[in-house]
N, C-alpha and C positions, 0 to 999 in steps of 0.2 A: 358168810357175808355174801349178800346179793348185789350185783352191780347193775345199774340202769345208765344206759347211754342216751343222751339227748343232744343230738348235734345241732339242733336248731332250737334252743332254750327260748322261752319268752316269759315277759311279765304280762300276766292274765289280769285284765281289768273287766269287771261285770258292772254294767249299768242296768238299774232296774227302772222302768217307766211304766205309768199307768196303763198306756196303750200306744203301741208303736204304730205310727201312720207315715207313709212316705210323703215326702215334699213339705213337711210342716216341722215346727220347732217343738222340742220335748223339754220337759222339766224332769231331770233325774232325781228319783225319790231315794236311791241307795246306791253306794259305789263300794266294791270291795276289790282289792288288789291281792293277788297270790302269785307266788313263784310258779312258773308253768312250762309248758312243754310236756309231751306225753310221757317221757321217762321220769321227770321230775314228779308228775302226778302219780306214777307207779310207785316211786320210792316213797311218797309220802303215805300212801296206803299200806305199803309193806312195813313200814315203820310202825305205823299204828296197829298192825297185826303182830307185832312183836319181833319181827325180824330185824337183824343189823343190815343196813343198806348204805351203799356209797352212790352218788351220782357224780357223773362225769359228762363232759360235752364242752361247749364254749360259752363264754360269757364276756361281753365288752361294753365299753362306754357307760355313760350315767345309768342307763336302763339295766346294764349287767350288774352294776354295783348295787342298784336297789334290788334286783332279783336275789343277789347273794345274801344281802342284809335280811330280806323277808325269808329266805331259806333258813337262815339261822334262827330267826325268831318264831317262824310259822310252821317249821318241820322239824320239831325235836326229834332227835335219833338218826336223822339223815346226815351223813357225812358229806361235805362239799369237796370234790376233787375237779371242779370245773376249770378248763384251761383258758387263760385270757386271750383274747383277740382285740385288734385295733378298732374294728367296726362295732357299731352299737347293736346290742341285743334287741331283738323285735319285741313288739307288743301285740297281744291279741285282744280284741274288744267283743265281749258278748253282750248283746243288748237284749234284756228279758222284758217280753210283754207281759205285765202282771194280770192283765185281763183274760188272756188266752194261755198263758204259760209257755208260750212258743219262744224260742231263742234264735236270734239273728247273730251270726258270727262274722267277724272281720280279722282277718290274718295278715299281718305284715311278711314281707319275705325273709327277713333276716339279714345279717352282715355277710359281706363277701370274706370268705376264709382264704387266706393265702396258702401257697404250697408250704411254706415254712411253718405255718400255724397247724396245718394238717399233720405235717411230719411230727410236730411237738405233742399233739394229741395222741398219735399212734404210740409215741413212746410212753406216754402216761397210761394208756390203755393196756398196753402189753405188761407194764409193771404191776397193775392192779389185778390182771387175771391169775397171779399166782396165789392170790389168797380169797378167791371167790368160789362159790358152789354153783353159780348160775348167773348169766348176763342176759339183759333185755336190751335190745337195740330198738329205738322208738322214734317214730315221727319223721318229718320230712328233712330233706338235706338242704342246708343253707346254700346261697350261691357261692361258687368257687370249688366246690368238691366235686370229685368224680362220680358219674352216676353209679359206679361199682363200689363206691365207699362201704356199704353195708356188707357187700360180698366179701371184700377183703377182710372186714372185722370179724365175719363169721368164721372164715378160714383160720384167722389168728387164734380165736377162741377154741375152734375145734382141735387145732394143734396143740393147745395148753390142756385139752381134755375138759373144757368147760361146756356144758349145755347152752344152747342159745335159743332165745325166743325173738322172732322178728315181727314188728308192727310197723309197717310202713305202706307205701302204695306206689303206683305207677312203675316206672322203669327200675326204680330203686328196689322195688319188691321183686320184679321179675329176675333181675340179676342176683338178689340175695337168696330167692328160693333155690336158684341152681347151685348155690354153694352149700346147700343140704343143712339148713339149720334144723334144730330139734322140733320147734313148733313155729308155725306163722299164724297170726291172728288178724286175717282181713275182715273188713265188712263185706256186705253182700255187693256193694257196687265195685269195691276194689278187686273182690274175687272175680267177679264178671269181667273187669278189664284185663286181669291177668290170664283168664282162661278162654274168654270168648263165649262162655256159657253162663246164662241166667238161671239155671236150675241147680240150686245149692249142691244137692248130693253128687251130680256129675262134676260140677266145678271142684269140690273139694277132693274128688278122686283124681281129677286132672292135675290138680295143684301137687298132690303127692307124687304123682309119676314125673313131675317137673324136677322134684328133689327134696321137697319138704318132708320130713320124717312123720310130722303130725300137722293137721291143718284144723284150727277152731275158728269157724265162720261165725261172725256176728250178725245176727238175723233181726236186730233192733228189738222191738217190743216182743218178738216171738222167741227170744234167747239165743242159745248157741247150738251149732251144729258141729260135731268134732268127728274127724276121720282119722283114725290113728291105726298103727300096727296092731294095737291091742283090741280094737273093735270099733263100732261106730255108735254114736249116741247123740240125742238131742236132749237139751236142757231148757226148761222154760220157767218163768217166773209164775207164781200161782194167780196172778191177775195183771192186767195193764195198769200202769200208773202214770200219772202226769207229774210234770216238773221239770227241772232243767237238766238236760242229758249231757252237758259239758262234763268231761271226765269220766263218763259212765264206761266208756270202752277201755279206759286206762285202769279202772278198778278191776275190770275183768282180766286184764293183763296181770296185775298184781295177785288175783286169785288163782290163775293158771300158774304164775311162777313160783307162788309160796307152795302150792300144792306139789308142783315138781320137786322142789328141795326137800320138803317134808316126805316124798315118795308116797303120796296118797294115791289110790286107785283113780282112774280117769272120772268115773261117775262123781267121786267126792270133789275131784278139782273143779268140775263143771258146775257142781252145785254151788260151791263157795264163789266161784266167778260170777254167776248169775245173781247170786244173793248180793255180793258187793256192788255189782253194776246197777240193781235195782235201788239198793239203798243209796247210791250216790245220786240217782235221779230224784229221790225223795229228800235229799239234804237241801237246807235253806242256803248253804254256801257251796257255789259251784266248784266241782273238783274234790269235794269231801264226801264222806259217806256217813249216814245215820247209823251209828252203832246199835242202837236199840232196834231200829228196823231190820239191820242186817242179821242180827241174832235170831229175830223172830222169824225172818224169811228163810234162814238156812235149812231149816227142817221141812219146808214146804215147797221147795223147788222139785218140780216133777223132771226125773232123769229117766229117759226111756232109751232102749236100744240093747245092744248085747255084746259081748266080749267075742274077740276071735278065737277061732278054735285052734289057731296056730299057737 
C-alpha cells in the first residue's frame, strides 16, 4: 500500500468561462467539484494505475464533509484515513478561460490546526507506516503547524524504513530536504527559491548536497530533470500541449512514486511521470488524466542522459 499525506486538503472547484476578463461579470458555462489537495490528487492517480493507496491529512467543517463524500464517490479504491479538525477545510477555485485555455487559480489558506489535532495526526501517521511501501508528503502546511512539520514526518518514516517523496515549497521544503527524503519534486521556481540558482542542473546538484537523495525538477512544458545517485536524466513529452495544467505535477508525483514501489529504473519512472503529467493537461476534467493519451504518450517520451558509473 502507498500512503499520501495532504495536511492542507481542499475541495477543488473548477469554473469554465468563455473568456476571462478583469473587472467584469462572467457567466460560468460549467462547474466541477473534486476532492483535492496535492496528495489527494496523487492518490487518485495511483488508484487509477492499480495501486492500493490510503490518504491521510486533515478534514473539517462542511467543506471537509463534502470532500470526504466526494472522495468516497469520485476516487474508487482510495482509502480515507483523514483526521478531523474543528476548522473548515479550504476550497481552491480554478477559473478556466475557454478561449485561451489558460487557468487562474485562487487558493484559500486552510484551517488553523491546533497542537492537539497535530498530535492526533502524528499518531495516525505512525500507525499507518507499519503497512505501507512508500509515502508521499504533499502540498502546503495549514496555519498552526510548525514549519518543520514535514521534516519531522520524514524522520519518522525513515525510522520505520519507509521511503519518502516530498513535494512542497518554501521553508517547509528547505527544512524537509535537510531531513534527507528519498525524492523531492520541486518545480523550477521552488527549486530556485531553495538553492538561489536559476540554472536547473546546478540547482538540482545543490538540492542533493542539502540532503535530498534524489531531486526531480519539474520544468513545465519541457518535462523533468532528475539528478540521482544512479545518474542524471532529462525526460520531455513528444510535443507541447495546451489544456488545464491543474494536477499535472501531482500526476508526475504519482508516476514517480509508483515507479519507486515497482522498482523501475529511473528512465522508466521518468517516462511514466511525464506521460501522466501530459495526459493530465489533456484531460477535460482538472486533476484527472486521459487514459488513452497516457498509453499513447508513454512510448514517445524522450528520456536522455546516462547512468552513474558508481
